[in-house]
Each structure stands twice: as structure tokens, then as C-alpha cells.
N, C-alpha and C positions, 0 to 999 in steps of 0.2 A: 404498536404488538407486534411480532409473526406470525404472520397466516399458519398458524398450526392447526391442521381436518384433525386429526388422531386428538389435539386437545379439548374445540368446543362439541369430539363425539362424547369425551370423559365427562364432558361438564353439564350435557343433554342427559347421559345415564344418570350422574348422580345427582344434580339437582333438577332439575325439569320435576322426576316423581316427585319432589316434598315440594315445589315451587308450585304445579298445578297447570305448568305450563313454557313450551319452551320460549323465551323473549328471542324477538325479529337479530338485539340485537344484546350483550351481557357488558354489565360495567368495567366501567376500563378501570378503575379499582379493584374487579375482583381477580384481571388479570395479573395485574401487579402483588394483589398479593399470590397470587400460587407463584406465577415466580420466583417471589426473595421464597417464598415458602418452599418450593423445589430445590431449589440452590444451597437453599438451608438444609438439608436433607440427601441431600444428593446425590437425588431422581431427575428423572426426565419430569421436565409436567404435568405428560398427560400419566404418566404413571403415578405422579402426589394424586395426582387427584381420584382417580381407580384405586386405590391406598384407603385414605380418608372416605371412600364412599363402605366399606368393607364396618363388619363388625369390630366394634369396639374402640371408634375414632369417634365420639364422639361430639367429646370437645375440636377438634380437629372441622369436622364438619360445620360445627354450629360458627367456625368466623370463615368457612367456607359461605355461606346460608351470609350473616353477616352482612359478609364485601358482594353479596351478587343479590341484594335488597338493595333501596334506594332510604328508606327506613326515614322521610321526610316529611313533620308533624310537629305540632305546635298546638297550646289550648287555647281553646276558643277558636281556632281557625275557621275563618268567613264569619265569624260575629254574629251576625243575620242566623243563619243559620239559626242557632242555638236562642234566638230571640223565638224565632218560629215553633221551635221546638216544645221549648215553655208551653204556649197555648196549644200546640196540636195535644202533648203530656195531660194536662187539663182536659182537654175534651176526651181523651182516652180513658182517663181515669174515669171522667161520669158515667160511664159506658159503660163499664168494665168493674169487675168484683177480682180480690187482690189484687196482689201487686202487681205493676209491667213489668218487662223485660226491654230490656235493650243491650241488642249485639254491635259491636263493633268494631268489622271487617276490618285486617291490615292494620289492625290498631300501633302499631310500631310499639314510640316505649310508653303508649299511656296514655299521653296530655288527653285525647279527645274524650278515648273512655271513660276518664275522670270531673271533666269538664260535660261528660253528657250525665253521670251522677248529678252534678253541682246543680246542674238544669233544671235535673230530677225534685231535686231538696227546693231548689227556690223556687220551685213551680209546685211544693207541696204536696206534689205526690209517693207514691210507696212502688219505688221502682230496684230491678236491682238486674247492673251490665256488667254484663262478658265480654270479653277484648282477645280477640285471635291472632297471632302474627303467626305466618311459618320461622321470624329468625328468632330463638330460641335468648340468642343475647337480648334483642330488644323486651321479650320477653320478664326477663328475669329484673332490667333493669325498671322496669312497670312495675312488676310486684313491690320491687324495692319500697317505691314513692321517691324513690330519689331524683327528681325529674333535672335532664341535661338544662339550662339556663336558657333556652331559645329562647332571639328576640328580632330575629328578620320575617318571618311569618305570624302573621295573629297576632293576638295581644301581648304583654310580659306575662309570664306567669304569679298568678292571681298570688297575695304578698303570705298568704297562711299559708302556701304550696313551699314558703322560696328556702323552707332547710329539708323537708319531708311535705307530700300529701297528709293532712292528718288523719290519723290512724279509724274514726267516726266515717269518715271517706273510702280511706281505704276498705272497709270492711264491705260496703255499697257494689264493690267492683270485683270481678275473679277474674284472673288472665288464665292462658291453656297458650301451650304452640300448636297449633295446627292451619291449615292449607283454604284459603280460600276453597277451593273442589275437590277436597276430600269429601268422602261419604257419609259422613256427621260432622261436619264442619262446627258446630252448633255444640259439639258436645254432649247431647239430651237437656240440655236448657229450653230450646225453646216448644212450642212458636213464642215467635217475638211480634211485638206491638210496634219496635221501631229500628231496624238495622242502617249504617252509618257505614258504606264502603265505600270511602271517597280516599281522592287519590290514588287508585289501584290501578281503578280499570283504564283509565289512557294507557297504561302500560300494556295491556294487554294487543294485537290486531283488531280490530275494528271486528270480524267476522267472526270472533268469540264471544263478545260481547253480551250477545241476545241470549247461549246458554249460561254463559253465570250470574246474566239478570233471571233468569228464568229460576238458576237454581238458588236464590234468595228470596226469590218469590215465595218456591215452596217450605221456607220455615217460616212467613209471615203468617201473621191472624188475619182474616177477614180486613175490608179498609184499611190495614196498616199499614206504615212507611216506608222508604226506602229512600237513605239521602244520601246520593253525590257531592263532590265538588260542581259547585256552577257548570265550573268549563265542561264538567263530563257532563253536563244538561244537553248534549247534542247529540252522544252518543244514541245508536236502535237501540230498541228494547224491544223482550217478548211481550208476544199477548193480551200475557197476564195482565203488565201494569200499564200505568195511566201515569202520566204526564202532571205534576199538580199543581200548584198554582205558582209557585215563582223558581227560577234555572236551576236542575242539578235536584227539584224533588218529586220524587216519585211515590202510585199508589197501589195498592190494590184494592180494588172494584170489590165490594160485596157483591153477591151475583152475574149470574153472564153476560157479559154486555157487550159483545164480539171484541174482535181486534181492534188497535188504533189505529188509525193512520200510516199511513208509516211516514210521511213529510205532511206534517200540520203547517202552516204559515198566518202568521201571526199581520194585521192588519197591518201595513208600516206605524199609522198614525196613532194603532194602542202601542207598540213600542215604542217609538218619541215620546210618547204621554210620559210611556212607564219608564225613562231616562234624564224622564224632567227639561227642563228648556237647557237646550245645547249654548254654552256660554260663545259672547261673540271674539272672547279674544282666541277664539282657536281660527276665525277668521272660512272662508266660505271652503270649498267642497278641498279636499289633502288627497291630489291627482296621485303623492311619491311618498310615501314616512319618508322622516328624515333621516339621511343617511342610507336610503336603497339603496347607490347606483356606491355597487363595492365596489375593489377588486378581486376577482374572480380569482381563490388560492391556490396552489399546483396540487392538482386532484383532485379539486371540486368541482366537476361540470357534473348536472345530475343529471342526467338520462329521461328524456320523454317518456310517464306511467305509463301504460296501458293503454289504448279507450279511450275517446271522444270527450269530453268536455259533456255533464246529463244536460238532454235535453229543457229548456224550462219554455213552459208557459208563457201568452203574450200579458206583456208588463211585468214579469216576475222577475229577471234582469234588471229593468229599475229602480224595484223595488229593492234588489239586495245590492245595489249600486249607493241608494242612499241611505239603507242601517251602514254601511260600510263608510261613510261620508259622517252619518249622524258621530258612528263610534270613535273615528277622528280624533274630532273638535273635542269627546267627550274630554278622549289623551290628550291632547293639548292641553289641556283645562285643569288636567291635575283629575280626573272625577275618571279614578282607574275601575270602579267594582262598578261603577251605572255602564262605561264601554265595554267590561265582560258581562255584563246583563244584553247588553243588544248585541251583542258577538256572537252572545250564545242561539237567540232569535235568529238571527240568520244563517248560517253553521248547520242550524237544527233544518233549518230552509231550505239547504244550500251547501253539503258538505261537501261539494270541492270545490269554493270559495277562493279561490290562494292567499285572494285582502285578504279577507275573513283573518284565515287561519294567520297569516302573519302579522295581520293590528293585535287577535288575542294573543299570541304571542310576546307584542310588547306590554297590554292590559297587565298579563298575569306577573310579569314579570319588573312593572309598577307594584305593583299589589308583593313583589315578594315571592313568586312564587317561581320559586326558578328552577325545578325542575318538570312541572306541569308547561312551565313556557317554555323548556328547551322541546320536547317535545310537542306543546304546536307551532314551532318554527321549524321540527321534520317531517311534518305532519303536510309544511308550507310545498314539499319537496316530490311528494304524491298527487298535487292537482296538476290537474291540464293546466298548460299554458293558454287554451283557442277561451278557456273564460275569461280572462284576463280585459279585461277594460281602461280602466285608470292608470297603468302603469306597465313597465316596460317588466315581463314573469321574469325575462330570464335575472338584471339588474335585481329583483325580489326574491328569487331561489337564492342570487351570491347571497344577497343581506343573510337570510334563512340557518343558508353555510354556517359563515361568520360566526352569526347569533349562538346557535344550537355548537362552536363548538367551543364556544365561549364556556356555554356554562354546562360542559362538557362533569358528569358524577359529582351534582349539584345533592349538596350536604347536608 
């Protein structure tokens, strides 16, 4: 797509207020959609976007928003989190009168919201579920209960949902069009006991994340839970929230317990114990992931990000290297989910660990999480090369560029 600043400005004016942020890069599918529609209308691309943003063009605006959002979801995605959710809901119901409230922010076509409602039912808990998304096309699909038969991520749709989500389950879930950054995104349904916001924040600039999480925390009851994806467990938190017992699991403690340390560091022994014994098939420490030394594609050279590598206390660099080695061995043994947990701990302690981000991309890709994998590979390019110890940083960056390009606009 040609560089057209007037088009970028038009997209920012029309879509960003509805999305709640200006993406660092719009999806290529959006540019293709605009080009095709503008040519069909006999208009310039920026002119077409401006017209769509005017009153009376709701259907065309819905299609623009659909092209501008990732919409990557699945039933029971990260099933280990739904197992934990059942236990958490049972505990919350024992302490609170009345039905519990669950909000799925960025719910796309609804599989996550229906999975949450089914989990509450399995736990014997009365719960009302709200699903919101900025994409009106996705919300229309969610309301219909006629879900796409996605099988690339998470478990296949439950057999009972094959034709349509059962009416009894659909009555437990309400869907609304709303942005995560709206003044009242919950549309008056809160406060909430549990908020899902998975595979959403990873697409925001890291500096925006604490503010957005603070917005979610304001919608929680005391001792409530925010559930991110495991890969998003490394993102910075606002002072209100604390990290929970598993990657991506946050909570709002009762009372004022003070801000959380900026970079909690789990002992390496604890991380290795949590990940289980490392398979001998992985061999010794992997110095360079397979295929990392990839020829530089034309124009792919990446400028060094500003700033030097983050200083580490004595012994911390060795600890992070051991985590990276453990994750690489888990990956080579086919244990991507365990590798992802180890890498979440590594990157929480050292957010600029170049090898860690690359390996996280590999782990997410192995789990079928193509959109998140691409974001992780892109994050490699913003890490300083100064901290790389076991790999050629330039070769790893070239490999990350190639992988991110291959995963462009995963849907």
C-alpha cells in the first residue's frame, strides 16, 4: 500500500475515536478494503473514509471497523484459564449474594463470552455475562449464536454449539457494541466480579496499558479478577491491580495494600519447578533458535531502538538466560504451553529480553495463536541488541521480520 498521509489522517479521525486508540499500524486488510471500496465509488481513498464517517453511513462504517480489528477468538481459548475460572466463581459465589457478573471486553464473535457462561453453569453458579466489542459485525454474529467453526486456536466448538448456541445459554449472555475506552464501556451492567480482556491489550502501545487496566479495575468489585491472555501477563500494571496465581490472572485486592513492585522476579528454581521437568530431547541450551540466521529481505533492516539495555542486578542476567534455555527446551519437546509460562515470567522480569520475545512468538505460533505471535515477533524489533548474549541479535531480528511478515493480518 502506498504511503498516503491524508488516508492515515482520515483513518485516525474516523476510526480511532471508536476504537479508543490510534494503532501503531493499521491492518493491511483495512487498506485493501478501503482501496476496493473507494475505486468502486469512484473516490479517492481518504475521501471515501471521510464520507463513511459521516452520519447515515452506519453499514459502511461497520465494514470499516470489521476490517480494522483483528477478531481472533475461539471457544475455551486457553482452557486452563477456564478451569481456574470455575474454581474462582465458586469461591466468589460463596461470599457474595445474588448473581455474579462477568464482562468480556473485546469479545469479537462471542465464543469467549459463551465459554464463560458455560463455565459458570458448570460451576453451579448463577452469573450474568456481558460481551462488548467495537466491531458491530462481530457483535451481530455473537448475538445470533451462529458461531464460525474455528479450530485453529483453543478447543473445537462444543458439540451442542455446532448448529447454534443453545437458547438457554444465549439467555445468560448480552452483547453490546462498545469500546474498551468508552466512558461507560460496561453500559451500566457493573460492577463486575470477573472481567475478561484477553488478546486485546497486546495490540496497544505498552505505555497505554496501565491506564486501560486502571479503567477495568474501576469496574471491578473488591477482590474481583481481571483475566488477560497468558502472554499479556508481562504487561505493566496500574497500582490498583496485583498479579494473581497464574500468568495473565490479575486481581483487585480489598483495602489499600500499596503499589506492586515494578518488576517482580520469580526465583528461577520456582519457574523451573512450575514448568515441570525439562525433556532431554531438547538437549543442551539452545544458543540460536532453528532458522534464526535468515537472509535479510530487501528493506527489512531495523534501526536500533533508542536507549540502552535495561540494567540488571548481579546474577539477574544469568537467571534470565536460564529461563530462556528452559523455554527453548520445552519448545523443542513440543510443550509450548509450559514454555509460554516460563517466558511470561522471564519477560515480566526483563521486558527488553530480545531472545525471550522471539521464543514467545515461537511458543504462541506453536499454540496456533497467530495474531499474538506476530505481535511478539514485532516486539523483538524494539529490543536493544546490547542485552543479547546467546544469539546474533541481527540474525534474530531478521528472522523475526520474516516471521512477522508471514503472519501478517492473521484472522
